[in-house]
C-alpha positions, 0 to 999 in steps of 0.5 A: 317080657311085658304084657303089652309087648306080648299082646303086640307080638300076638296081634302082629302074628295074627295079622301076618297069618291073615295076610298070608291066606290072601298073599298073591290073591290080588284085590278082592271082588268088590262093588266100589261105587254107584247110585240110584236115579229115581223115576220121573213119577212114583209109578215109573221104575228107578234106574241103578248104576254101579261099578264092580271091581274084579277080583283074582278071577273072572266071575259073573254077576247073575242077580241084584236084589233089594228087600226094600224094592218090589222088583230089581232087574238087570237090563242093557240098552242095545242099538239094533237097526238104528233103534235103541232098545232095552233087553233083560240081562241074565248075567254080566261078566266081571273080568279078573282084575278089571271092572264091570260098569252099569252106566247110563246108556248101557247096562243098568238096573231097573228098580220098581217100587222102592220102599218109602223108608229107603227113599227117605233114608237116601239109600237102598241096601242091595245084594249083588250075587255072583257065580263062579265065586261060591255064589258070593253076595256082596252087600252095598248101599246104593245112594238114592238121587231124586228124580230130575225136576220136571218143569210145568210142561213136563219136558224138563230133563228130556234131551231135545238136542238140536230139535226144532221146537218152533213148529217148523218155522225158523228165525223171525217167523218163529219169533212172530208166532 
């Protein structure tokens, strides 16, 4: 047999052996997307959002760390008695073959004082720590988006919705002001 054919057979055998180990295990636990939104001022925390795709069994995300940030905390926005508040989150379940989303208005990261080198590079290397999975850590670089532009009056980026900005006057009265 020619050397090339022997090498090809050996490579195929190794590939099949590796596949056999994961046969039937399904797709692996993985961080698949995300980003960081910088805060409006250098002293305000950035917010982190991401999606974790579940593996073959339920696990819990128990921490997210970043060597190039002073502090990272998991939080959740919750509505109680008509008021939205933010609460620390000790863990979040990643369902088997499902997904966990950290997104605006729900679960999210608060990230304080990201190193300037990471901001200039446009990404923050992060470690996602899971239990019930041999304390597996998944490394994932979250892209960094700049803070929303603030206008001269500092109110850009705020959602004013149907807010009355006329000082209580409407129609032509507001126009005369």
